N, CA, C and O atoms as CSV, one atom per row, in Angstrom:
chain,resi,resn,atom,element,x,y,z
A,1,MET,N,N,112.635,85.114,37.254
A,1,MET,CA,C,112.156,84.984,38.632
A,1,MET,C,C,110.995,83.987,38.652
A,1,MET,O,O,110.117,84.022,37.790
A,2,HIS,N,N,111.004,83.118,39.627
A,2,HIS,CA,C,109.995,82.070,39.751
A,2,HIS,C,C,109.092,82.363,40.945
A,2,HIS,O,O,109.540,82.934,41.939
A,3,ASN,N,N,107.837,81.978,40.849
A,3,ASN,CA,C,106.926,82.088,41.985
A,3,ASN,C,C,106.999,80.764,42.736
A,3,ASN,O,O,106.369,79.780,42.349
A,4,TYR,N,N,107.777,80.753,43.815
A,4,TYR,CA,C,108.052,79.492,44.521
A,4,TYR,C,C,106.790,78.879,45.101
A,4,TYR,O,O,106.717,77.656,45.218
A,5,ARG,N,N,105.798,79.670,45.468
A,5,ARG,CA,C,104.584,79.124,46.072
A,5,ARG,C,C,103.789,78.249,45.101
A,5,ARG,O,O,102.986,77.418,45.525
A,6,GLN,N,N,104.011,78.434,43.816
A,6,GLN,CA,C,103.314,77.621,42.814
A,6,GLN,C,C,104.097,76.365,42.439
A,6,GLN,O,O,103.572,75.493,41.747
A,7,LEU,N,N,105.331,76.268,42.883
A,7,LEU,CA,C,106.151,75.106,42.549
A,7,LEU,C,C,105.760,73.914,43.428
A,7,LEU,O,O,105.725,74.016,44.654
A,8,LYS,N,N,105.468,72.789,42.781
A,8,LYS,CA,C,105.099,71.578,43.522
A,8,LYS,C,C,106.205,71.131,44.457
A,8,LYS,O,O,105.942,70.648,45.559
A,9,VAL,N,N,107.447,71.293,44.014
A,9,VAL,CA,C,108.568,70.868,44.846
A,9,VAL,C,C,108.616,71.678,46.141
A,9,VAL,O,O,108.940,71.131,47.195
A,10,TRP,N,N,108.300,72.967,46.079
A,10,TRP,CA,C,108.287,73.790,47.290
A,10,TRP,C,C,107.115,73.371,48.190
A,10,TRP,O,O,107.283,73.246,49.403
A,11,GLN,N,N,105.947,73.156,47.611
A,11,GLN,CA,C,104.768,72.764,48.391
A,11,GLN,C,C,105.024,71.444,49.112
A,11,GLN,O,O,104.699,71.301,50.290
A,12,ARG,N,N,105.603,70.490,48.406
A,12,ARG,CA,C,105.873,69.175,49.016
A,12,ARG,C,C,106.983,69.259,50.058
A,12,ARG,O,O,106.925,68.581,51.084
A,13,SER,N,N,107.989,70.084,49.803
A,13,SER,CA,C,109.080,70.203,50.778
A,13,SER,C,C,108.613,70.918,52.038
A,13,SER,O,O,109.096,70.616,53.129
A,14,LEU,N,N,107.694,71.848,51.909
A,14,LEU,CA,C,107.146,72.515,53.099
A,14,LEU,C,C,106.326,71.519,53.918
A,14,LEU,O,O,106.436,71.488,55.144
A,15,ALA,N,N,105.516,70.714,53.257
A,15,ALA,CA,C,104.734,69.693,53.964
A,15,ALA,C,C,105.666,68.696,54.655
A,15,ALA,O,O,105.406,68.262,55.777
A,16,PHE,N,N,106.754,68.340,53.967
A,16,PHE,CA,C,107.749,67.426,54.550
A,16,PHE,C,C,108.380,68.039,55.803
A,16,PHE,O,O,108.498,67.376,56.833
A,17,ALA,N,N,108.777,69.290,55.708
A,17,ALA,CA,C,109.411,69.970,56.855
A,17,ALA,C,C,108.468,70.021,58.044
A,17,ALA,O,O,108.880,69.760,59.175
A,18,LEU,N,N,107.219,70.350,57.804
A,18,LEU,CA,C,106.241,70.415,58.893
A,18,LEU,C,C,106.046,69.041,59.528
A,18,LEU,O,O,105.914,68.924,60.746
A,19,ARG,N,N,106.029,68.008,58.694
A,19,ARG,CA,C,105.879,66.649,59.222
A,19,ARG,C,C,107.100,66.248,60.042
A,19,ARG,O,O,106.961,65.624,61.094
A,20,VAL,N,N,108.286,66.598,59.576
A,20,VAL,CA,C,109.503,66.281,60.330
A,20,VAL,C,C,109.466,66.969,61.692
A,20,VAL,O,O,109.794,66.349,62.704
A,21,TYR,N,N,109.078,68.226,61.729
A,21,TYR,CA,C,108.991,68.945,63.001
A,21,TYR,C,C,108.030,68.246,63.954
A,21,TYR,O,O,108.340,68.061,65.131
A,22,ARG,N,N,106.861,67.857,63.445
A,22,ARG,CA,C,105.879,67.177,64.307
A,22,ARG,C,C,106.396,65.839,64.795
A,22,ARG,O,O,106.317,65.528,65.984
A,23,GLU,N,N,106.926,65.047,63.871
A,23,GLU,CA,C,107.422,63.715,64.225
A,23,GLU,C,C,108.593,63.817,65.199
A,23,GLU,O,O,108.671,63.049,66.158
A,24,ALA,N,N,109.485,64.743,64.961
A,24,ALA,CA,C,110.639,64.885,65.830
A,24,ALA,C,C,110.211,65.296,67.230
A,24,ALA,O,O,110.761,64.814,68.221
A,25,ALA,N,N,109.239,66.175,67.310
A,25,ALA,CA,C,108.765,66.631,68.619
A,25,ALA,C,C,108.081,65.497,69.385
A,25,ALA,O,O,108.161,65.433,70.612
A,26,GLU,N,N,107.414,64.611,68.659
A,26,GLU,CA,C,106.675,63.524,69.309
A,26,GLU,C,C,107.538,62.324,69.663
A,26,GLU,O,O,107.347,61.710,70.713
A,27,HIS,N,N,108.488,61.984,68.792
A,27,HIS,CA,C,109.143,60.684,68.909
A,27,HIS,C,C,110.586,60.707,69.412
A,27,HIS,O,O,111.080,59.689,69.897
A,28,PHE,N,N,111.261,61.833,69.308
A,28,PHE,CA,C,112.633,61.866,69.800
A,28,PHE,C,C,112.647,62.163,71.287
A,28,PHE,O,O,111.790,62.897,71.779
A,29,PRO,N,N,113.600,61.607,72.005
A,29,PRO,CA,C,113.676,61.859,73.447
A,29,PRO,C,C,113.989,63.326,73.755
A,29,PRO,O,O,114.625,64.016,72.959
A,30,ALA,N,N,113.543,63.778,74.897
A,30,ALA,CA,C,113.734,65.177,75.285
A,30,ALA,C,C,115.215,65.542,75.382
A,30,ALA,O,O,115.583,66.685,75.113
A,31,ASP,N,N,116.059,64.601,75.756
A,31,ASP,CA,C,117.479,64.920,75.889
A,31,ASP,C,C,118.166,65.119,74.536
A,31,ASP,O,O,119.317,65.554,74.488
A,32,GLU,N,N,117.481,64.810,73.450
A,32,GLU,CA,C,118.015,65.055,72.113
A,32,GLU,C,C,117.458,66.332,71.482
A,32,GLU,O,O,117.736,66.612,70.316
A,33,ARG,N,N,116.689,67.097,72.226
A,33,ARG,CA,C,116.033,68.274,71.682
A,33,ARG,C,C,117.019,69.268,71.067
A,33,ARG,O,O,116.734,69.863,70.028
A,34,PHE,N,N,118.164,69.445,71.696
A,34,PHE,CA,C,119.136,70.422,71.195
A,34,PHE,C,C,120.275,69.763,70.422
A,34,PHE,O,O,121.247,70.428,70.064
A,35,GLY,N,N,120.161,68.477,70.166
A,35,GLY,CA,C,121.181,67.751,69.422
A,35,GLY,C,C,120.645,67.286,68.093
A,35,GLY,O,O,120.472,68.066,67.157
A,36,LEU,N,N,120.387,66.003,68.032
A,36,LEU,CA,C,119.957,65.369,66.794
A,36,LEU,C,C,118.623,65.927,66.298
A,36,LEU,O,O,118.471,66.187,65.104
A,37,THR,N,N,117.669,66.110,67.186
A,37,THR,CA,C,116.357,66.634,66.797
A,37,THR,C,C,116.488,68.000,66.141
A,37,THR,O,O,115.892,68.250,65.093
A,38,SER,N,N,117.256,68.872,66.747
A,38,SER,CA,C,117.456,70.211,66.217
A,38,SER,C,C,118.103,70.172,64.836
A,38,SER,O,O,117.697,70.908,63.936
A,39,GLN,N,N,119.088,69.332,64.673
A,39,GLN,CA,C,119.794,69.232,63.400
A,39,GLN,C,C,118.875,68.711,62.291
A,39,GLN,O,O,118.896,69.221,61.171
A,40,ILE,N,N,118.077,67.704,62.605
A,40,ILE,CA,C,117.156,67.159,61.610
A,40,ILE,C,C,116.105,68.197,61.218
A,40,ILE,O,O,115.780,68.332,60.038
A,41,CYS,N,N,115.579,68.921,62.182
A,41,CYS,CA,C,114.587,69.952,61.883
A,41,CYS,C,C,115.166,71.084,61.052
A,41,CYS,O,O,114.512,71.579,60.134
A,42,ARG,N,N,116.381,71.495,61.366
A,42,ARG,CA,C,117.021,72.557,60.573
A,42,ARG,C,C,117.262,72.113,59.133
A,42,ARG,O,O,117.061,72.890,58.200
A,43,ALA,N,N,117.690,70.872,58.954
A,43,ALA,CA,C,117.929,70.353,57.609
A,43,ALA,C,C,116.632,70.305,56.808
A,43,ALA,O,O,116.598,70.702,55.644
A,44,ALA,N,N,115.565,69.815,57.439
A,44,ALA,CA,C,114.266,69.732,56.747
A,44,ALA,C,C,113.735,71.118,56.416
A,44,ALA,O,O,113.182,71.333,55.337
A,45,GLY,N,N,113.900,72.058,57.336
A,45,GLY,CA,C,113.414,73.417,57.103
A,45,GLY,C,C,114.211,74.160,56.040
A,45,GLY,O,O,113.688,75.062,55.384
A,46,SER,N,N,115.466,73.785,55.870
A,46,SER,CA,C,116.291,74.491,54.879
A,46,SER,C,C,115.893,74.139,53.442
A,46,SER,O,O,116.204,74.889,52.517
A,47,ILE,N,N,115.217,73.022,53.248
A,47,ILE,CA,C,114.836,72.623,51.886
A,47,ILE,C,C,113.864,73.638,51.275
A,47,ILE,O,O,114.182,74.204,50.230
A,48,PRO,N,N,112.689,73.897,51.880
A,48,PRO,CA,C,111.803,74.891,51.268
A,48,PRO,C,C,112.378,76.303,51.306
A,48,PRO,O,O,112.081,77.116,50.430
A,49,MET,N,N,113.205,76.605,52.320
A,49,MET,CA,C,113.799,77.940,52.379
A,49,MET,C,C,114.779,78.169,51.239
A,49,MET,O,O,114.809,79.258,50.666
A,50,ASN,N,N,115.579,77.167,50.897
A,50,ASN,CA,C,116.508,77.315,49.768
A,50,ASN,C,C,115.753,77.456,48.455
A,50,ASN,O,O,116.150,78.236,47.590
A,51,ILE,N,N,114.675,76.711,48.304
A,51,ILE,CA,C,113.883,76.821,47.077
A,51,ILE,C,C,113.297,78.232,46.959
A,51,ILE,O,O,113.347,78.847,45.894
A,52,ALA,N,N,112.749,78.728,48.051
A,52,ALA,CA,C,112.161,80.071,48.036
A,52,ALA,C,C,113.226,81.134,47.776
A,52,ALA,O,O,113.002,82.050,46.985
A,53,GLU,N,N,114.373,81.022,48.427
A,53,GLU,CA,C,115.429,82.003,48.231
A,53,GLU,C,C,115.952,81.978,46.803
A,53,GLU,O,O,116.177,83.028,46.201
A,54,GLY,N,N,116.145,80.792,46.266
A,54,GLY,CA,C,116.640,80.661,44.904
A,54,GLY,C,C,115.664,81.182,43.871
A,54,GLY,O,O,116.076,81.646,42.808
A,55,SER,N,N,114.391,81.112,44.161
A,55,SER,CA,C,113.397,81.567,43.185
A,55,SER,C,C,113.435,83.080,42.976
A,55,SER,O,O,112.920,83.580,41.976
A,56,GLY,N,N,114.032,83.798,43.897
A,56,GLY,CA,C,114.134,85.253,43.766
A,56,GLY,C,C,115.261,85.694,42.865
A,56,GLY,O,O,115.357,86.882,42.558
A,57,ASN,N,N,116.119,84.791,42.427
A,57,ASN,CA,C,117.215,85.128,41.536
A,57,ASN,C,C,116.714,85.281,40.122
A,57,ASN,O,O,115.757,84.626,39.710
A,58,SER,N,N,117.367,86.151,39.387
A,58,SER,CA,C,116.925,86.415,38.026
A,58,SER,C,C,117.439,85.384,37.019
A,58,SER,O,O,116.870,85.241,35.936
A,59,SER,N,N,118.498,84.672,37.364
A,59,SER,CA,C,119.036,83.698,36.408
A,59,SER,C,C,118.662,82.269,36.797
A,59,SER,O,O,118.586,81.926,37.976
A,60,ASN,N,N,118.434,81.460,35.789
A,60,ASN,CA,C,118.124,80.045,36.018
A,60,ASN,C,C,119.311,79.314,36.612
A,60,ASN,O,O,119.137,78.366,37.377
A,61,LYS,N,N,120.527,79.746,36.266
A,61,LYS,CA,C,121.727,79.100,36.789
A,61,LYS,C,C,121.790,79.253,38.315
A,61,LYS,O,O,122.099,78.293,39.020
A,62,GLU,N,N,121.501,80.446,38.822
A,62,GLU,CA,C,121.490,80.673,40.274
A,62,GLU,C,C,120.371,79.893,40.934
A,62,GLU,O,O,120.550,79.323,42.010
A,63,PHE,N,N,119.217,79.867,40.288
A,63,PHE,CA,C,118.086,79.116,40.834
A,63,PHE,C,C,118.459,77.634,40.956
A,63,PHE,O,O,118.154,77.001,41.966
A,64,CYS,N,N,119.111,77.088,39.942
A,64,CYS,CA,C,119.536,75.685,39.979
A,64,CYS,C,C,120.538,75.449,41.104
A,64,CYS,O,O,120.541,74.380,41.715
A,65,ARG,N,N,121.385,76.430,41.383
A,65,ARG,CA,C,122.349,76.292,42.475
A,65,ARG,C,C,121.626,76.149,43.809
A,65,ARG,O,O,122.012,75.323,44.636
A,66,TYR,N,N,120.578,76.950,44.026
A,66,TYR,CA,C,119.797,76.856,45.257
A,66,TYR,C,C,118.999,75.554,45.323
A,66,TYR,O,O,118.831,74.975,46.396
A,67,LEU,N,N,118.511,75.100,44.174
A,67,LEU,CA,C,117.815,73.804,44.150
A,67,LEU,C,C,118.773,72.681,44.533
A,67,LEU,O,O,118.384,71.731,45.213
A,68,ASP,N,N,120.013,72.791,44.100
A,68,ASP,CA,C,121.004,71.782,44.464
A,68,ASP,C,C,121.282,71.819,45.962
A,68,ASP,O,O,121.434,70.767,46.583
A,69,MET,N,N,121.350,73.004,46.550
A,69,MET,CA,C,121.548,73.112,47.999
A,69,MET,C,C,120.359,72.493,48.742
A,69,MET,O,O,120.542,71.813,49.752
A,70,ALA,N,N,119.151,72.729,48.242
A,70,ALA,CA,C,117.954,72.154,48.863
A,70,ALA,C,C,118.007,70.642,48.783
A,70,ALA,O,O,117.683,69.957,49.753
A,71,LYS,N,N,118.410,70.115,47.641
A,71,LYS,CA,C,118.516,68.669,47.467
A,71,LYS,C,C,119.527,68.072,48.433
A,71,LYS,O,O,119.277,67.025,49.030
A,72,ARG,N,N,120.663,68.735,48.588
A,72,ARG,CA,C,121.689,68.212,49.498
A,72,ARG,C,C,121.244,68.252,50.956
A,72,ARG,O,O,121.718,67.453,51.763
A,73,SER,N,N,120.349,69.161,51.305
A,73,SER,CA,C,119.844,69.211,52.679
A,73,SER,C,C,119.015,67.981,53.022
A,73,SER,O,O,118.912,67.596,54.187
A,74,GLY,N,N,118.432,67.374,52.015
A,74,GLY,CA,C,117.586,66.214,52.240
A,74,GLY,C,C,118.277,64.879,52.080
A,74,GLY,O,O,117.666,63.837,52.315
A,75,GLU,N,N,119.543,64.888,51.683
A,75,GLU,CA,C,120.272,63.644,51.471
A,75,GLU,C,C,120.822,63.114,52.785
A,75,GLU,O,O,121.127,63.875,53.703
A,76,LEU,N,N,120.939,61.809,52.855
A,76,LEU,CA,C,121.513,61.156,54.027
A,76,LEU,C,C,123.005,61.097,53.946
A,76,LEU,O,O,123.653,60.578,54.854
């Protein structure tokens, strides 16, 4: 089991998600609030959530699977 709060990757991904939320709220048009903006925010938020969820698994193999899901959430 890993303590996700101490992982640099989780700390940086949380900061990234918060920045995406702020930037999306400021710069995207209001008519995209429930479309593109929502999708981008959900993808950014899923990165730290997958890391945190995976850290609760007892095996490293499962943790790596969640890290891979987090990585794919951030890919274009």
